[in-house]
C-alpha positions as CSV (number, residue, x, y, z in Angstrom):
1,X,43.8,199.8,71.4
2,X,46.0,201.1,74.2
3,X,43.4,203.5,75.6
4,X,40.7,200.8,75.4
5,X,42.7,198.3,77.3
6,X,43.8,201.0,79.7
7,X,40.1,201.5,80.6
8,X,39.6,197.7,80.9
9,X,42.6,197.5,83.2
10,X,41.3,200.4,85.3
11,X,37.9,198.9,85.6
12,X,39.2,195.4,86.4
13,X,41.5,196.9,89.1
14,X,38.7,198.9,90.7
15,X,36.1,196.1,90.5
16,X,38.6,193.3,91.2
17,X,36.2,191.2,93.4
18,X,33.6,191.1,90.7
19,X,36.1,190.1,88.0
20,X,37.5,187.3,90.2
21,X,33.9,186.2,90.9
22,X,33.0,186.1,87.2
23,X,36.1,184.0,86.3
24,X,35.3,181.6,89.2
25,X,31.7,181.4,87.8
26,X,32.9,180.7,84.3
27,X,35.3,178.0,85.6
28,X,32.5,176.4,87.7
29,X,30.0,176.4,84.8
30,X,32.6,174.8,82.5
31,X,33.5,172.3,85.1
32,X,29.8,171.3,85.6
33,X,29.4,170.9,81.8
34,X,32.5,168.7,81.7
35,X,31.2,166.5,84.5
36,X,27.9,166.0,82.7
37,X,29.5,165.3,79.3
38,X,29.7,161.8,77.8
39,X,33.4,162.8,77.5
40,X,35.1,159.9,75.7
41,X,37.5,161.2,73.1
42,X,37.8,159.6,69.6
43,X,40.9,157.8,68.5
44,X,39.9,157.6,64.8
45,X,41.5,159.6,62.0
46,X,39.7,160.7,58.9
47,X,41.6,161.7,55.7
48,X,38.9,163.2,53.4
49,X,39.8,163.6,49.7
50,X,42.3,160.7,49.7
51,X,42.1,157.4,47.9
52,X,42.6,155.4,51.1
53,X,39.8,157.3,52.8
54,X,37.5,156.7,49.8
55,X,38.3,152.9,50.1
56,X,37.5,153.0,53.8
57,X,34.2,154.8,53.2
58,X,33.3,152.2,50.6
59,X,34.1,149.4,53.0
60,X,31.9,151.0,55.7
61,X,29.0,151.3,53.2
62,X,29.3,147.9,51.4
63,X,30.7,145.8,54.3
64,X,29.0,147.2,57.4
65,X,29.5,144.0,59.4
66,X,33.3,144.0,58.6
67,X,33.4,147.8,59.5
68,X,31.3,147.7,62.6
69,X,32.0,150.4,65.1
70,X,32.7,147.9,67.8
71,X,36.1,147.9,69.5
72,X,38.5,145.1,68.6
73,X,41.7,143.5,69.8
74,X,44.2,140.9,68.6
75,X,45.6,138.5,71.2
76,X,49.0,137.0,70.2
77,X,50.0,133.8,72.0
78,X,53.4,132.1,71.7
79,X,54.5,128.8,73.2
80,X,57.4,128.9,75.7
81,X,61.0,128.1,74.5
82,X,60.1,127.5,70.8
83,X,57.5,124.8,71.6
84,X,54.5,124.1,69.4
85,X,51.4,126.0,70.2
86,X,49.4,123.0,69.1
87,X,51.0,120.8,71.8
88,X,48.5,119.3,74.2
89,X,49.4,121.5,77.2
90,X,50.0,124.6,75.2
91,X,46.7,124.2,73.3
92,X,44.8,123.7,76.5
93,X,46.4,126.8,78.0
94,X,45.6,128.8,74.9
95,X,42.0,127.8,74.9
96,X,41.7,128.5,78.6
97,X,43.3,132.0,78.1
98,X,40.9,132.8,75.3
99,X,38.0,131.7,77.5
100,X,39.2,134.2,80.1
101,X,39.3,136.9,77.5
102,X,35.8,136.0,76.4
103,X,34.5,136.4,80.0
104,X,36.7,139.5,80.8
105,X,33.8,141.8,79.8
106,X,30.1,141.6,79.1
107,X,30.8,143.6,75.9
108,X,32.9,140.9,74.3
109,X,31.0,139.7,71.2
110,X,33.3,137.0,69.8
111,X,36.8,135.5,70.2
112,X,38.1,133.6,67.2
113,X,39.7,130.1,67.4
114,X,43.2,130.3,65.9
115,X,43.1,126.7,64.8
116,X,39.7,127.0,63.1
117,X,40.6,130.4,61.5
118,X,44.0,129.1,60.5
119,X,45.9,131.9,62.2
120,X,48.8,129.8,63.4
121,X,52.3,130.7,62.2
122,X,54.1,128.4,59.7
123,X,56.6,127.3,62.4
124,X,53.7,126.4,64.7
125,X,55.0,128.4,67.7
126,X,52.7,131.4,67.5
127,X,48.9,132.0,67.0
128,X,46.6,134.9,67.3
129,X,42.9,135.4,68.0
130,X,40.6,138.3,66.9
131,X,38.4,139.7,69.7
132,X,35.4,141.9,68.8
133,X,33.2,144.0,71.1
134,X,29.6,145.1,70.9
135,X,30.6,148.7,71.9
136,X,33.0,151.3,70.6
137,X,36.5,151.6,72.2
138,X,35.6,154.9,73.7
139,X,32.7,153.2,75.6
140,X,34.8,150.6,77.3
141,X,35.2,151.1,81.0
142,X,38.2,150.8,83.3
143,X,36.6,147.5,84.5
144,X,36.6,146.2,80.9
145,X,40.2,147.1,80.4
146,X,41.2,145.6,83.8
147,X,39.4,142.4,83.0
148,X,41.2,142.1,79.7
149,X,44.6,142.8,81.2
150,X,43.9,140.2,83.9
151,X,43.0,137.6,81.2
152,X,46.3,138.2,79.5
153,X,48.2,137.9,82.8
154,X,46.4,134.6,83.5
155,X,47.7,133.2,80.2
156,X,51.2,134.3,81.1
157,X,50.9,132.5,84.4
158,X,50.2,129.3,82.4
159,X,53.7,129.6,80.8
160,X,52.6,131.3,77.5
161,X,53.8,134.5,76.1
162,X,50.7,136.6,75.7
163,X,50.5,140.1,74.3
164,X,47.7,142.1,72.6
165,X,47.1,145.0,70.2
166,X,44.1,146.9,68.9
167,X,41.9,149.8,69.9
168,X,40.4,147.8,72.8
169,X,43.8,147.7,74.5
170,X,44.2,150.5,77.0
171,X,47.3,152.7,76.7
172,X,49.7,153.0,79.6
173,X,48.7,155.8,81.9
174,X,50.6,159.0,81.1
175,X,52.8,160.2,83.9
176,X,52.2,163.8,84.9
177,X,55.5,164.0,86.7
178,X,57.4,165.5,83.7
179,X,54.8,168.1,83.1
180,X,54.8,168.9,86.9
181,X,58.6,169.3,86.8
182,X,58.3,171.7,83.9
183,X,55.7,173.7,85.7
184,X,57.8,173.8,88.9
185,X,60.9,175.0,86.9
186,X,58.7,177.7,85.4
187,X,57.9,178.8,89.0
188,X,61.6,178.9,89.9
189,X,62.4,181.0,86.9
190,X,59.6,183.4,87.8
191,X,60.8,183.7,91.4
192,X,64.4,184.3,90.4
193,X,63.2,187.0,87.9
194,X,60.8,188.9,90.2
195,X,62.3,188.1,93.6
196,X,58.8,187.8,95.0
197,X,56.6,184.8,95.7
198,X,53.5,186.9,95.0
199,X,54.8,188.2,91.6
200,X,56.0,184.8,90.6
201,X,52.8,183.1,91.7
202,X,50.4,185.4,89.8
203,X,51.3,184.2,86.3
204,X,51.1,180.6,87.4
205,X,47.7,181.1,89.0
206,X,46.2,182.9,86.0
207,X,47.7,180.2,83.6
208,X,46.0,177.5,85.7
209,X,42.7,179.4,85.5
210,X,43.0,179.7,81.7
211,X,44.0,176.1,81.2
212,X,41.2,175.0,83.6
213,X,38.6,176.8,81.6
214,X,40.0,175.5,78.3
215,X,40.3,171.9,79.4
216,X,36.8,171.7,80.9
217,X,35.4,173.2,77.8
218,X,37.2,170.7,75.6
219,X,36.0,167.8,77.9
220,X,32.4,169.1,77.6
221,X,32.7,169.3,73.8
222,X,34.7,166.1,73.2
223,X,31.7,163.9,72.8
224,X,29.5,166.1,70.5
225,X,32.5,167.2,68.4
226,X,34.3,163.9,68.3
227,X,37.6,165.4,69.5
228,X,40.8,163.4,69.5
229,X,42.9,162.9,72.7
230,X,45.7,165.0,71.0
231,X,43.4,168.0,71.1
232,X,43.5,168.3,74.8
233,X,47.2,167.6,75.0
234,X,48.1,170.4,72.6
235,X,45.6,172.8,74.2
236,X,47.2,172.1,77.6
237,X,50.7,172.5,76.3
238,X,50.0,175.9,74.6
239,X,47.6,177.1,77.3
240,X,50.2,176.8,80.0
241,X,53.0,178.3,78.0
242,X,51.3,181.3,76.6
243,X,49.2,181.8,79.8
244,X,52.4,182.2,81.9
245,X,54.1,184.3,79.2
246,X,51.2,186.7,78.7
247,X,50.9,187.2,82.4
248,X,54.6,187.7,82.7
249,X,54.7,190.5,80.2
250,X,51.9,192.4,81.9
251,X,53.2,191.9,85.4
252,X,56.7,192.9,84.3
253,X,55.3,196.1,82.7
254,X,53.3,196.8,85.9
255,X,56.5,196.7,88.0
256,X,58.2,199.0,85.5
257,X,55.3,201.5,85.7
258,X,55.4,201.3,89.5
259,X,59.2,201.9,89.5
260,X,58.5,204.9,87.2
261,X,56.4,206.4,89.9
262,X,52.7,205.6,89.0
263,X,50.4,204.5,91.8
264,X,49.1,200.9,91.7
265,X,45.8,201.6,89.9
266,X,47.4,203.7,87.1
267,X,50.3,201.3,86.8
268,X,47.9,198.4,86.3
269,X,45.9,200.3,83.7
270,X,49.1,201.4,81.8
271,X,50.5,197.9,81.9
272,X,47.3,196.7,80.4
273,X,47.2,199.4,77.8
274,X,50.8,198.8,76.6
275,X,51.9,195.3,77.4
276,X,48.2,194.2,77.1
277,X,48.0,195.6,73.6
278,X,51.1,193.5,72.7
279,X,49.5,190.4,74.3
280,X,46.3,190.9,72.2
281,X,48.1,191.2,68.9
282,X,50.6,188.5,69.7
283,X,47.6,186.2,70.7
284,X,45.9,187.2,67.4
285,X,48.8,186.0,65.3
286,X,48.9,182.7,67.2
287,X,45.2,182.2,66.7
288,X,45.5,183.0,63.0
289,X,48.2,180.3,62.6
290,X,46.2,177.7,64.5
291,X,42.8,178.3,62.9
292,X,44.6,178.4,59.6
293,X,45.3,174.6,60.0
294,X,41.7,174.2,58.7
295,X,43.1,174.9,55.2
296,X,44.6,171.4,55.2
297,X,41.0,169.9,55.5
298,X,42.0,167.2,57.9
299,X,39.4,167.0,60.7
300,X,41.7,165.8,63.4
301,X,44.2,168.6,62.6
302,X,41.4,171.2,62.4
303,X,40.1,170.3,65.8
304,X,43.6,170.3,67.3
305,X,44.1,173.8,65.9
306,X,40.7,175.1,67.0
307,X,41.2,173.6,70.5
308,X,44.7,175.2,70.9
309,X,43.4,178.5,69.4
310,X,40.7,178.5,72.1
311,X,43.3,178.0,74.8
312,X,45.2,181.1,73.4
313,X,42.0,183.2,73.3
314,X,41.2,182.3,76.9
315,X,44.8,183.1,77.9
316,X,44.5,186.6,76.3
317,X,41.2,187.2,78.0
318,X,42.6,186.1,81.4
319,X,45.7,188.3,80.9
320,X,43.8,191.6,80.2
321,X,41.0,191.1,82.7
322,X,42.0,188.8,85.6
323,X,45.6,190.0,86.0
324,X,44.7,193.7,86.6
325,X,42.2,192.5,89.1
326,X,44.7,190.3,91.0
327,X,47.3,193.2,90.9
328,X,44.7,195.1,92.9
329,X,44.8,192.5,95.6
330,X,48.6,192.1,95.6
331,X,49.3,195.8,96.2
332,X,52.9,196.6,97.2
333,X,53.9,193.0,97.5
334,X,54.4,192.8,93.8
335,X,56.1,196.1,93.2
336,X,58.1,196.3,96.4
337,X,61.5,195.3,95.0
338,X,60.9,196.9,91.6
339,X,61.8,200.4,92.8
340,X,65.0,199.1,94.4
341,X,66.0,197.5,91.2
342,X,65.2,200.7,89.3
343,X,67.5,202.7,91.7
344,X,70.2,200.0,91.2
345,X,69.9,200.3,87.4
346,X,70.2,204.1,87.5
347,X,73.3,203.8,89.8
348,X,74.8,201.3,87.4
349,X,74.3,203.6,84.5
350,X,75.9,206.5,86.3
351,X,78.9,204.4,87.3
352,X,79.3,203.1,83.7
353,X,78.6,199.4,84.6
354,X,76.6,197.5,81.9
355,X,74.6,194.3,82.1
356,X,74.6,191.3,79.8
357,X,71.8,192.7,77.6
358,X,73.6,196.0,77.1
359,X,76.9,194.2,76.2
360,X,75.2,191.9,73.8
361,X,73.1,194.5,72.0
362,X,76.2,196.8,71.8
363,X,78.2,194.0,70.2
364,X,75.3,193.3,67.7
365,X,75.0,196.9,66.8
366,X,78.8,197.3,66.2
367,X,79.0,194.3,63.8
368,X,75.4,193.8,62.5
369,X,76.4,192.2,59.2
370,X,78.9,189.7,60.7
371,X,76.4,188.7,63.4
372,X,73.6,188.3,60.9
373,X,75.7,186.2,58.6
374,X,76.9,183.9,61.4
375,X,73.4,183.4,62.8
376,X,71.8,182.6,59.4
377,X,74.6,180.1,58.6
378,X,74.3,178.5,62.0
379,X,70.5,177.9,61.6
380,X,71.0,176.8,58.1
381,X,73.4,174.1,59.2
382,X,71.0,172.9,61.9
383,X,68.2,172.8,59.3
384,X,70.1,170.5,56.9
385,X,68.7,167.2,58.3
386,X,65.2,168.5,57.3
387,X,66.1,167.7,53.7
388,X,65.9,164.0,54.7
389,X,62.5,164.3,56.4
390,X,60.4,161.1,56.2
391,X,56.8,161.1,57.2
392,X,54.7,158.3,58.6
393,X,51.6,157.5,60.6
394,X,51.7,156.2,64.2
395,X,51.2,152.4,64.6
396,X,52.0,149.8,67.2
397,X,55.6,149.6,65.9
398,X,56.2,153.2,67.2
399,X,55.1,152.5,70.7
400,X,57.4,152.0,73.7
401,X,59.3,148.7,73.6
402,X,57.8,147.7,77.0
403,X,54.2,148.1,75.9
404,X,52.0,145.0,75.1
405,X,51.1,146.6,71.8
406,X,54.7,146.8,70.7
407,X,55.5,143.3,71.9
408,X,52.4,141.9,70.0
409,X,53.6,143.9,66.9
410,X,57.1,142.4,67.1
411,X,55.8,138.8,67.6
412,X,53.5,139.0,64.6
413,X,56.3,140.4,62.5
414,X,58.7,137.6,63.6
415,X,56.2,134.8,63.1
416,X,54.1,135.9,60.1
417,X,56.5,138.2,58.2
418,X,57.4,141.9,58.4
419,X,54.5,142.8,56.1
420,X,51.8,141.1,58.3
421,X,51.4,144.3,60.4
422,X,50.7,146.4,57.4
423,X,48.3,144.5,55.0
424,X,47.0,146.4,52.0
425,X,43.3,146.2,51.3
426,X,42.2,146.5,47.7
427,X,38.5,147.2,47.0
428,X,36.9,146.4,43.6
429,X,33.4,147.7,42.9
430,X,30.9,148.3,40.1
431,X,27.1,148.6,40.0
432,X,27.1,145.4,37.9
433,X,28.1,142.4,40.0
434,X,29.4,140.6,36.9
435,X,31.8,143.4,36.1
436,X,33.0,143.4,39.8
437,X,33.7,139.7,39.6
438,X,35.5,139.9,36.3
439,X,37.6,142.9,37.6
440,X,38.5,141.2,40.9
441,X,39.5,138.0,39.2
442,X,41.8,139.8,36.7
443,X,43.3,142.0,39.4
444,X,43.8,139.0,41.8
445,X,45.8,137.1,39.2
446,X,47.9,140.2,38.4
447,X,48.7,141.0,42.0
448,X,50.5,137.7,42.7
449,X,53.1,138.6,40.0
450,X,54.1,141.9,41.6
451,X,57.4,142.1,43.5
452,X,57.3,142.3,47.3
453,X,54.0,140.4,47.5
454,X,54.1,137.7,50.1
455,X,50.4,136.6,49.8
456,X,47.1,137.5,48.1
457,X,43.8,136.3,49.6
458,X,40.9,135.3,47.4
459,X,38.4,138.0,46.7
460,X,35.6,138.3,49.3
461,X,32.2,139.7,48.0
462,X,29.5,141.5,49.8
463,X,25.9,140.2,49.8
464,X,24.9,142.3,46.7
465,X,28.0,141.1,44.9
466,X,28.9,144.6,43.6
467,X,31.9,145.0,45.9
468,X,34.9,142.8,46.6
469,X,37.9,142.9,49.0
470,X,41.3,141.5,48.2
471,X,44.0,141.5,50.9
472,X,47.6,141.8,49.9
473,X,50.4,140.9,52.5
474,X,53.7,142.6,51.6
475,X,57.1,141.0,52.2
476,X,58.5,144.2,53.7
477,X,57.4,146.2,56.8
478,X,54.7,149.0,56.5
479,X,57.3,151.8,56.6
480,X,59.6,150.2,54.1
481,X,60.4,151.8,50.7
482,X,59.6,148.5,49.0
483,X,56.0,148.6,50.5
484,X,55.6,152.2,49.3
485,X,56.6,151.1,45.8
486,X,54.2,148.2,46.0
487,X,51.3,150.6,46.7
488,X,52.2,152.6,43.6
489,X,52.4,149.4,41.6
490,X,49.0,148.2,42.8
491,X,47.4,151.5,42.0
492,X,48.9,151.5,38.5
493,X,47.7,147.9,38.0
494,X,44.3,148.9,39.3
495,X,44.0,151.7,36.8
496,X,44.9,149.4,33.9
497,X,42.5,146.7,35.1
498,X,39.7,149.3,35.5
499,X,40.3,150.5,32.0
500,X,40.0,147.0,30.7
501,X,37.1,145.7,32.8
502,X,35.2,148.8,33.9
503,X,35.6,147.9,37.7
504,X,37.0,150.6,40.0
505,X,39.8,149.5,42.4
506,X,41.0,151.5,45.4
507,X,43.9,150.7,47.8
508,X,44.0,151.4,51.5
509,X,46.1,150.3,54.5
510,X,48.8,151.8,56.7
511,X,51.3,152.4,53.9
512,X,48.6,153.7,51.5
513,X,47.4,156.1,54.2
514,X,51.0,157.3,54.8
515,X,51.4,158.0,51.1
516,X,48.1,159.8,50.8
517,X,48.5,161.9,53.8
518,X,52.0,163.0,52.8
519,X,50.7,164.0,49.4
520,X,47.8,165.9,51.0
521,X,50.1,167.8,53.3
522,X,52.5,168.6,50.5
523,X,49.7,170.1,48.5
524,X,48.4,172.0,51.5
525,X,51.6,173.5,52.9
526,X,51.8,176.3,50.2
527,X,48.3,177.6,50.5
528,X,48.5,177.3,54.3
529,X,51.6,179.4,54.5
530,X,50.2,181.9,52.0
531,X,47.0,182.3,54.1
532,X,48.6,182.3,57.6
533,X,51.8,184.4,56.7
534,X,49.8,186.8,54.6
535,X,47.2,187.5,57.3
536,X,49.9,187.7,60.0
537,X,51.9,190.2,57.9
538,X,48.8,192.4,57.5
539,X,48.3,192.3,61.3
540,X,52.0,193.2,61.9
541,X,51.8,196.0,59.3
542,X,48.9,197.4,61.4
543,X,50.9,197.0,64.6
544,X,54.3,198.3,63.5
545,X,53.2,200.6,60.6
546,X,56.1,199.2,58.6
547,X,56.5,196.9,55.6
548,X,60.0,195.7,56.2
549,X,59.6,194.7,59.9
550,X,56.7,192.2,59.2
551,X,58.5,190.8,56.1
552,X,61.7,190.3,58.2
553,X,59.6,188.7,60.9
554,X,58.2,186.1,58.5
555,X,61.6,185.3,57.1
556,X,63.0,184.8,60.6
557,X,60.2,182.4,61.3
558,X,61.1,180.3,58.3
559,X,64.7,180.0,59.7
560,X,63.3,178.9,63.1
561,X,60.9,176.3,61.8
562,X,63.4,174.8,59.4
563,X,66.1,174.5,62.1
564,X,63.6,172.9,64.5
565,X,62.5,170.4,61.8
566,X,66.2,169.6,61.2
567,X,66.7,169.0,64.9
568,X,63.6,166.8,65.0
569,X,64.8,164.7,62.1
570,X,68.3,164.3,63.7
571,X,66.9,163.1,67.0
572,X,63.6,161.3,66.2
573,X,64.5,159.9,62.8
574,X,68.2,159.4,63.0
575,X,68.5,158.8,66.8
576,X,71.1,161.4,67.6
577,X,71.1,162.0,71.4
578,X,67.8,160.0,71.7
579,X,68.8,158.6,75.1
580,X,68.8,162.1,76.6
581,X,65.1,162.4,76.1
582,X,64.2,158.8,76.7
583,X,63.4,158.0,73.1
584,X,63.2,154.2,72.6
585,X,62.2,153.9,69.0
586,X,63.3,156.0,66.0
587,X,61.5,156.2,62.7
588,X,59.6,158.4,60.3
589,X,58.3,161.7,61.7
590,X,54.5,161.8,62.3
591,X,52.8,163.1,59.2
592,X,50.9,165.7,61.2
593,X,54.1,167.1,62.7
594,X,55.6,169.4,60.1
595,X,52.4,171.4,59.3
596,X,51.4,171.4,63.0
597,X,54.8,172.8,64.0
598,X,54.7,175.4,61.2
599,X,51.4,176.7,62.7
600,X,52.5,176.7,66.3
601,X,56.0,177.9,65.8
602,X,54.8,180.7,63.6
603,X,52.4,181.9,66.2
604,X,55.0,181.8,69.0
605,X,57.6,183.5,66.8
606,X,55.3,186.4,66.3
607,X,54.8,186.5,70.0
608,X,58.4,187.4,70.6
609,X,58.5,189.6,67.5
610,X,55.6,191.7,68.9
611,X,56.9,191.9,72.5
612,X,60.4,192.8,71.6
613,X,60.0,195.0,68.6
614,X,57.0,196.9,70.2
615,X,59.4,198.2,72.8
616,X,61.8,199.3,70.1
617,X,59.1,201.0,68.1
618,X,57.8,202.6,71.3
619,X,61.2,204.2,71.9
620,X,61.3,205.3,68.2
621,X,57.8,206.8,68.3
622,X,58.7,208.7,71.5
623,X,61.7,210.4,69.9
624,X,64.7,208.1,69.9
625,X,66.8,207.7,66.8
626,X,66.8,204.3,65.1
627,X,69.9,202.9,66.7
628,X,69.0,204.2,70.2
629,X,65.5,202.8,69.8
630,X,66.9,199.3,69.1
631,X,69.2,199.6,72.1
632,X,66.6,200.9,74.5
633,X,63.9,198.5,73.3
634,X,66.2,195.6,73.6
635,X,67.4,196.5,77.1
636,X,63.8,196.9,78.3
637,X,62.5,193.7,76.7
638,X,65.5,191.3,76.7
639,X,65.1,190.1,80.3
640,X,61.4,189.4,80.0
641,X,61.6,187.8,76.6
642,X,64.5,185.6,77.9
643,X,62.4,184.6,80.9
644,X,59.3,184.0,78.7
645,X,61.4,181.8,76.3
646,X,62.9,179.8,79.2
647,X,59.4,179.2,80.7
648,X,58.1,178.0,77.3
649,X,61.1,175.7,76.9
650,X,60.6,174.2,80.3
651,X,56.8,173.7,79.8
652,X,57.3,172.1,76.3
653,X,60.2,170.0,77.5
654,X,57.9,168.5,80.2
655,X,55.8,166.9,77.5
656,X,58.9,165.1,76.2
657,X,58.1,162.6,79.0
658,X,54.9,161.5,77.3
659,X,54.4,158.0,76.0
660,X,52.6,159.2,72.9
661,X,55.3,159.6,70.2
662,X,53.5,162.6,68.6
663,X,53.2,164.5,71.9
664,X,56.9,163.6,72.8
665,X,58.2,164.8,69.4
666,X,55.9,167.9,69.5
667,X,57.2,168.9,72.9
668,X,60.8,168.5,71.7
669,X,60.2,170.3,68.5
670,X,58.5,173.3,70.1
671,X,61.1,173.6,72.9
672,X,63.9,173.6,70.3
673,X,62.0,176.0,68.0
674,X,61.4,178.5,70.9
675,X,65.1,178.4,71.8
676,X,66.1,179.1,68.2
677,X,63.5,181.8,67.6
678,X,63.9,183.7,70.9
679,X,67.7,183.6,71.3
680,X,69.0,183.5,67.7
681,X,66.3,185.0,65.5
682,X,64.6,187.7,67.8
683,X,67.5,188.6,70.0
684,X,70.3,188.4,67.4
685,X,69.0,188.5,63.8
686,X,66.2,191.0,64.4
687,X,68.4,193.8,66.0
688,X,71.1,193.2,63.4
689,X,68.7,193.6,60.5
690,X,67.0,196.6,62.1
691,X,70.5,198.2,62.6
692,X,71.3,197.7,58.9
693,X,67.9,199.1,57.8
694,X,68.1,202.1,60.1
695,X,65.1,204.5,59.7
696,X,63.9,202.6,56.7
697,X,62.7,199.8,59.0
698,X,60.0,202.1,60.4
699,X,58.9,203.7,57.2
700,X,55.5,203.2,55.6
701,X,54.3,204.5,52.2
702,X,52.2,207.5,52.7
703,X,49.2,206.0,50.8
704,X,49.1,203.0,53.1
705,X,49.7,205.1,56.1
706,X,46.6,207.2,55.4
707,X,44.3,204.2,55.1
708,X,45.6,202.2,58.1
709,X,43.9,202.7,61.4
710,X,46.1,203.7,64.3
711,X,45.9,200.9,66.9
712,X,48.4,202.7,69.1
713,X,50.0,199.5,70.5
714,X,52.9,201.6,71.9
715,X,50.5,203.6,74.1
716,X,51.4,207.0,72.5
717,X,48.0,208.4,73.4
718,X,48.6,207.4,77.0
719,X,51.4,209.9,77.1
720,X,48.7,212.6,77.1
721,X,46.8,210.9,79.8
722,X,47.3,212.5,83.2
723,X,48.7,209.9,85.5
724,X,49.0,209.9,89.2
725,X,52.7,209.9,90.1
726,X,54.4,209.4,93.4
727,X,57.7,210.7,92.0
728,X,59.1,211.9,88.7
729,X,59.6,209.2,86.0
730,X,62.6,208.9,83.8
731,X,62.7,207.5,80.3
732,X,65.6,205.2,79.3
733,X,65.6,206.5,75.8
734,X,64.9,210.2,76.3
735,X,68.6,211.0,76.4
736,X,69.1,210.7,72.6
737,X,66.4,212.1,70.3
738,X,66.0,212.1,66.6
739,X,67.0,215.4,65.0
């Protein structure tokens, strides 16, 4: 691998203008494809294999008019100061407001009359109207949304409180300021690290190229593949983070090779052969973790995983091709200060002065058992809140308090009851209409006697009479424990009724979806971990030629992800320190979050594992004893891993400013996970464990050693390559050799 990437780096350096031109061409082609794409992204979520999804599919088939693809909205109107909405002035203002809504877009098909439809609250202060459209929500234009917003504002001007919810209501525009701040902080960190604008700017430029290619590709494919909006957010988040980090590792290694005396061309090739090999295998573990999300069999999660994996693949390709080319253009402007710093380090060694990395690794190696115990206990304490993890799906109740959707949600809950926002839909079907009618009548009577039921609507039949819909309004809110128990009671009752009458009954709705998706994830987490961790361990065995190092890496990952989930629960579910990140509403963690975080954090954890332990193994392979190899590898990689972690933390933290609760919580969770994994697991637990294992850490059974191909990630074969040197190089770990 090292020699192959060495040749690629050499070719890219020599033909740098061609390489830059090719990447510009790729970006241009992707941009043109994105511009010509239909582009709207889906907001629907499918949960194949669940009872709730089977009920939704049945409704779409048997009640096509009730499940039309057209967008919809619910306009909630309340009289001022507790007045009656049926009062003369208020009623006229309501009718005029709904007329404005009807004419707000040519795509509005119908606006219901609250008085005719009997959608007025019992206290007479609040009413709501259903608005249906002739086109899907993704086909509504900015003009349609503006007209709708103006109609709502017109009603407010008449003295009414007017809010709206539904997929036809546009979300508040996401501010890019937080993401821009994160990107700017990453630039500052790079400048402080390299002391050069050129060196600091190169990782940022290549990351932007990679994200540009990825995002234009996702935009071009969003229509045909029905991608969700979260796919692009996750791809952007990971694309920026790994794009900067991968470039950082190669540029840092290039500067080290220049400081060792190699000319620019050979230094770029060697950096690509060594650090580039680590980038390829680190990227491979991330891709395995993200593609493995398909095991869950949840289309939206699969697409998010594939989109993010695509961003990582592009980042790797940019790192091993475009970076060597740009290094050719940069010349001495990148390596200029590297030699001065190398001289300073040698002088420090001669004078006995030590840096922070040296002092820390020396402390860890002196007391490995104590350090290991304290680190594991600390992460275990942080992970404790994860035992109280509650899962849920996003609804209007989780939106920002200032949003019209959240205000409409609260108004409906206050005026029509907490359960109004989470109605349960029960379907009853059989090929024989008579059986369907008998089953629906029996079930309807039994439903009224269940606890926590506020209302049960009469059964509504389709034209064929073989399918019926019964709507159940709970007394408790959608996320309440009582509502969850009610779903279980209805399903048990449905099974008994089905056995007696022969009619099948299914339950769907917000709470039912939550229960089903939680059960689905619980079943999927074990096979997902088995597949992803198993494949990653095989890759790491190939990289490190060791059994214990990959197993230790996987166990360290479990500590990181459990601690990050604990922090997520403490902040987003319990509300600890929520004001620091601008969190307005606490509640259950998004159902997608745990398994999504497991996939992403595992991939990123293996990044740091590969980058840090590769340098340790490199020292070991080149003759250092086990302890010296740990020390030398740590000193050589600690700074760059620290910088890489800080960059990822700043990038992920930038997404905590998003309005979308899932993106906000994902940004927080990943930032915390990177901090735990980089600074506690990889820079503390890993060297402590390796110190306790000694030479056993790098051993491999002879039978396995014979069948494994040698990928040479350490660049051992490059040691026999004849480099061009401008002065003699010195190895940091050649002082102590294994006996």
